N, C-alpha and C positions, 0 to 999 in steps of 0.2 A: 451458091452457098448452103442450102437447107438439107439437112441431112434426109433420109424414106423417113415418108409419114409414118407414124404409129400408132394406131387406137390402142386404148385400153378403157379396160372395167375397172373400176376398184375394188380393193379385198377390204371382206367386211368377215372379222372372224375367222379369216384364213382359205374363205371363198370367194373366189371372182364372181363379180354380179355387177349389173349394170345400173343398179340402184333403186330403189323406191320411184323414185318420180321419173325416171329412164332420161332425164335429158344430160347433154355433152357438152363441152368447152373446148375451142379451138385454144393450141398453144403455139403461142407466135416467135417465132423465132427472129431475135432483134436484130442480125445483122442483115437478114432480106426481107422483113417482114413480111416472111414466105409462112407456110404450114409447117409445125416440127413435130407436130402431135393431137391428137385429139383424146379425150379423157371423161369416164361416165363422171357426174356432178351428183355427191350423196345428198341426203336431207337430213334431218332433225329426225326423222323416224329410223335411217338407217343408222345415226351416233347411237340412238337410243337402244335400238339392236344389238350393236356392236359392244357396247358398254354389259349390257346384260348376257350376251353370251361370254364375253372375257371374265365378267366376276365369275361363270360357274366352271369356268378353264384354268383359271388361275389358281384354283385351290391345289390341283393336281401339278400344276409348273413349280408352286411354289415347295411342291414337297419333296420336288423332285431332286435329289441329291446334287450339290453344289459342281461337281465334276462333271457332269451331264450336261449341265447347262451351260456351262464355258465349252464343252465341246464341240456344242450345237456353235456357239460363237467364233471359236475356230476355225469351224469348216464353213462359216459365213465368209470370216474374214479371206479362205480359200477360193472361194468362187467369185469375192470380189476382186479379187489379183487374176483369174482364169479369163476373169468378162472386164478386165479394165479397160482395155481398148473402145468398146460398146460402151461400155460406162463414159468413158473422159468424152465421148463423141454426141453424148446424151446430154450432159453439161453445155458441152460447147453449143448444142442447137437451141438449147432452154435459154441459156444466162447469155451467153455470149461471149462463153468465158476463153481466153485463147487457150490451145489443145496442150500447150506443155504446162499450162497451168492447170488446166482440168484433170492430168496424168496426176498432178500430184494432189489434186483433192481424192482421186480414187485412193492413192497411198495412206490419206491420212484416213478415211474410212475406214479401209481393212486395220488400219491402226488402233483406231478407236474399239472395232470388236476383240481384238487381241490383250488390250490394254484390261479391258474389264472381263474378260475373261479370265485372266489372271488374278484379278481383283476377287473374283468370287469364290474362288477357292480357298483364298489367303484370309479375307478379312470376316474375323468372327466376332462374337458379342465378349461378354466379363464374367468374371467371376470375384467377388469382392469379398473382405472379411466381414462376416457377419458379428453383431454385439453380442451373438449365444453361444454358448456353448454348442458342438455336433449341429450345425447349421449355416450355410453360404447364403448369400446372396447372389444373384445370375440374372445378368443383364444381358436378353437377348435381342439380337437384330433380326427383324421378320419383315417380308415384305410387305407394303401399302397397299396392292392388291392392285389396282388397275390405273396407270398413268396414263393422263392425255397430254400428249406432245403437242404441240403449234411451231412450225419451220418455217424459216423465212427464205426468200428468191436467192440471194446469193453466193450459198454454197449447199447445196441442195440435197447433191448426195451426203456429200463429209457430216451435218448436222445432223441428216438423218440417223446414222449410225451413231452420233453423241448422244443421241437420248436412247434410243432403242437399244443400244450395247449395256448401259447401265440398268435399263428395266428390266432387261432380260436376265442379266447377270444377277442380279439381286431378288430374281422369284416373282416378278410383276410379269400382267400384261397389259400391254400398249393399244392406246388408241391414236392413230398420228392422222395431226392433219398438213398435208405440202401448202406451201404456196401456191395462190390463185396462176402466178405466170410459169411455175415452176415443178409441175406434180412427177413428170415423169420420170425422174432421179427415183423420188420417194417409191413410184410402185415397179421401180425396176429393181430397187434393192428388197423390194417385199417380194420380189418372185425370187431373189437367191434364196432370200429367209425362209422362204417353206420349204422351195430343195435342202438347204442345212437342216432340217429337220424342226422346223418351228411349229409345235402343234397346234391345230387347229383349234380355233378361238381365241388365240395369246396376239394375234396380231392383226390388227385391223390399219389400213390409208384410206381415207376418207377425203379426196380432194372436195372443194369447192370455199366459199367465199367465207373471210373470217367472220362475217358478222352473222353467220348462219349456223357454220358447222363449228367455227373456235367458239362461240357462246354456248353453243347445245354442250359443247365437249365439257367446258366448265362447271355449268348448271346442270348436266345430267347427275343424277344417284347413282352413286359406284367409283366414280370415280376420286381417287383419292389425294392424287398429285396433279398439278398443273405444270408443267416445266415447258418455256415460250421463249424463243427469240426473233424480236422484232423491234415496231417502233414503240416510243413512248405513249402514245394515245392506245395502243392496241394495249400495251401493257398493264396502263388506269385501269381497264375495262375489267381484263382479267383479274387483275387483281383486288377491284371490287366483287364482282362475282365469286371469287375464292372467298371472300370474308365472309359472303352470306351466305356461303355454307361449310365456314368453318374448316377448310382446308388448306394444306401447305402450296405455298406458288414460287417457282425460282424463275424470275426472269432476267433475261437479258436483252438491254434496253437501247443500245446504242451508245455512241464516244463522240468526241473531240478530242481525238488525242495531239497534244504538244507534242514536236520533235524539237529537244533543246540542244542546242549547239555551240559549245564553248570553243575558245580562240586556241586551248593546249589538243582537241582533239587531233586526229588522223582526218584531215580533211579530205579525203580523197576517199574514204572509206565513208565518210558522214553523208557526202554527198550521195554516193550509189544506195547506199540505206536511204535516204531520204525519199530518192526519187521512186524506188522499190516499193519503198513502204507506203508510198502515195498511191501509186498505180497498181498495185495488186488488183486485181480483178475490175480496173477502172476507177479503183478508187472505194467501188463498192463493199469497204468491210468494215465493221466496227470498229477494228483496231489500226486501222490506215491511220499514218499523217495526215491530221487534218490542218494543224495549224503550226508552223517551221519558226521556231523564234532561234536567231543567231548573234551571237556577240558582235556589239556594232565594229570593231577592230577588223575582224573578217567578212563582216555582210555582203562587203561588194565582191570581192572576189567567189564566196558562197554563191550569188546570185548569177554571177558568168557563169561558176561551171555547172549548176544548177541546169540553168538556162540551154547551154551547151548539149545536156543529158538528155533532157524533153525535148528537144527539135529532133536528135536521132533516135527517138524510139518508133519501133516499125507498128504502126497503125492499122491495122485493116482484116482482112479475114480472118474469122477465130479458127479458121480448120485449120490455117498455114503453119508449118513449122516456123516458120521468121518472125511471127506475131508475138506483139509484147502488149500491145493494147487492142482490146474491140469495143464494141458498141455501148451504149449504155442499155441496161435489160429492156428500156419499154418508152415508149411517147410522153407520158407524165412526168418520169425521174429526168428525161432529157431536158426537158422545159423546165424543171427546177432548177436542174444546174445551170440554166442558163437566166433563169430568173436571180440566182442570188451572184452571179458574175455581173450581171447586169447592173445592179444595184450598188454594187461595191465599186466599178466604174462609174458611175453616177455622181457617188458619194467622195468620187476623188480618189481612187487608187488607181497605181499606176500599171497599166496591163503592160507586161513584159513581153510576153507571146502565147498565141491560143485565144481563147477568150471567144469563140462563136462554134457553131456546126461546121463539119466539114460536109464538102461537098466536092464534088468534080467524079471523076473515074473511079469506081470502088464503092461512092459512098450514095449513090445513085437514092441506094433505100436502104432504110437500118436506119440507128438511131446512134448517129456518129457525133462527139465534141473533139473537139481538140485539147492535146493535153495543155494546159493554162499555169502559167505563174503571175502573181499580182504582189506588188511591193507597194510600200506606201500607203496600206489600209487602215482605216478608221478603227478605235477601237472596240467601237459599237457595230461596224459593218456585221450584215449577216452573216460574209464566208468567213466570220470570226467567232460568232455566235452559235448558227444552224448547223447542223450535221449536214452537208455538202454532198454526201455520195456519190461524187464524181472525179474526174481526175484534174481537180483545180488547187494549186498551192499558192495560200498566200503566206510569205516570208517577210517575218517581222525581225526588227534591231532589238537586241535590248543593251542595257549598259555593266550590269553587275546581276550576281547570283540571285539576290533580293528580289531583283525587278523580274527577272527569268520567270522565280515562284510564283509572285505576283500574276503575271501574266498566265502560266500556266493553269494555275486554278481558279483563274477568273471565267470559271462556265459550271453551267448546272451538272455535264457530265462527270464522269470519272472512273473509266473505265482502262484506258491503257494510255501511257505516255512513255516516251523516248530522252533517253541522254545520252550524249556523247561527249564524253571528257576523261583523261588519263589521271586526271588530281583525285587519287583516291578518299582523301577528304571531301571531296567537293561529292563524291558518286556517295558518301554516306549520308552527309547534310539533306543532299537533296533528292536523295529516293527515302528519307524521311519527312520530307518536308511536301511532294507530291500528294496531292493528294486525288488516289486513281488506286483501282482494282489490283494494278499488275504495272511495272516499271522494268521497260527493256533497256539495259547498258550496254553501251557500246556494240548492239546489235541490231537488228531490224526483228518483225515476228516472221511467222504468226506465232500464238501461245504454244506451247506444248503439252501432250495430254497427259504429264506427271504434275503439272501445276493446276491453279485452283484458279479458271477463269471468272473471276467475278468483278462486275461493277460497282460503283459508290455514287450518291447522289441519286440524277432520273437515268443512268447507266443501269438502274438496278437490282433486285434482290436473288440472294440465292448465288447460283453459280455452277459452272460443269468443269468436268474434270478432275483426275487426280483422285486420292480417297477422300476428300473436303467435300467430292463433287457426288462422289457414291454414297454418301453416306445421305442425301438426300432421297433416294429411292428406297430407303428403310424406315422402319419405325423401331421405335425399341421397347421391349418388354421387362421390365423387372419383376423376378422370381424370387420372394423368400421360403428357402427351401430350410427344413428341419427332419432332423431323425432320431435327435434324442426326444428324451421324455418331456412333460410341461414342467 
């Protein structure tokens, strides 16, 4: 299953280099544990050099007319689509994501570039009425300077442009750290960004451990904003470092999304969406359906239909067109899913289907886990409390609207929620009562770039996408202008 081996240097301020330390790291293909690629590993000295050069280069980039910055992003979108199949295959090789999903991620990466290119030329400042005659108050939006971006492994291509595109559109330079498991996608985007016309000094992509490179990005003077998608543990560390330097941080830290189905919903649609929303990227998405709550009167039928749909999924070689579910991204991630399921079953949960690693032909190597369904799950079970990040669905019955809200909100996370009902009044009540940054009504994810992807509680601070996400990449300056006499 392994793709052709790729070896890449890191990108430091627009120049390809082996890095100050000369070290490299192998990138594993999670489907067969083969070698997907080898990349240079950055050092703290590389981060400091990247930030220093970015600070110098950003002044000219920030002064570049917005329409010219937009043109670079539009060109980048064209190049991503030109090389779409190659990029999709890179995602397959390092994430284990099925090829059809990987192609969708390529489309999302291009879409981020186009959307923020449009905002670059349409989002300006404000002119406010002054209290004096012959005067105005102007509120300008100006670049922050250097943005530090830290990217997770689950959507390495799309999340690279999700951070890179608004940063460049707003006139910033960016120093980006890809996840240790999946650096190839970000480096491939960087190569296309240089071809698209991103000036030297403006972009750095520095692979390496988060404890070294991520920490250095946060604490290095010159970085004016840190934007990160990842774990709560890493988010807390970043927030602490940002507080020390008194700089803003935008953090998307995961979720435990409830998927709520009422008896009046279209059951066929709800089951299909619940499966798709749980199994996207093998359950390795922060917006995945992590907890399925079904009204008691239809619980049995829902479980039957859901079981049949799970057992019909094609699990296997992610490069094959028919595959719907691939491997887990790594051995530790696989072990974590196994731990959570085993704990739930030991505490009395009923295992309906799945519940173990996959073995036999096609699964001799790689990190495979069967699509799994649990019922009769205790409220304090880890499968309902922790982010599983795998192909595991607990289905719980509820009696009424009040209990559905209580169960859905019984979590420290607050990123996404899903609601299936055809009662308009219930839609309005539930969307007001659910404690999450986004609610999907009678539809699955993923989120759309025009919205605002932001979490409550331990799901983070700040956010991505839309005009609200774009605002995070600039700072405001108020100018009190007068042209009259004293």
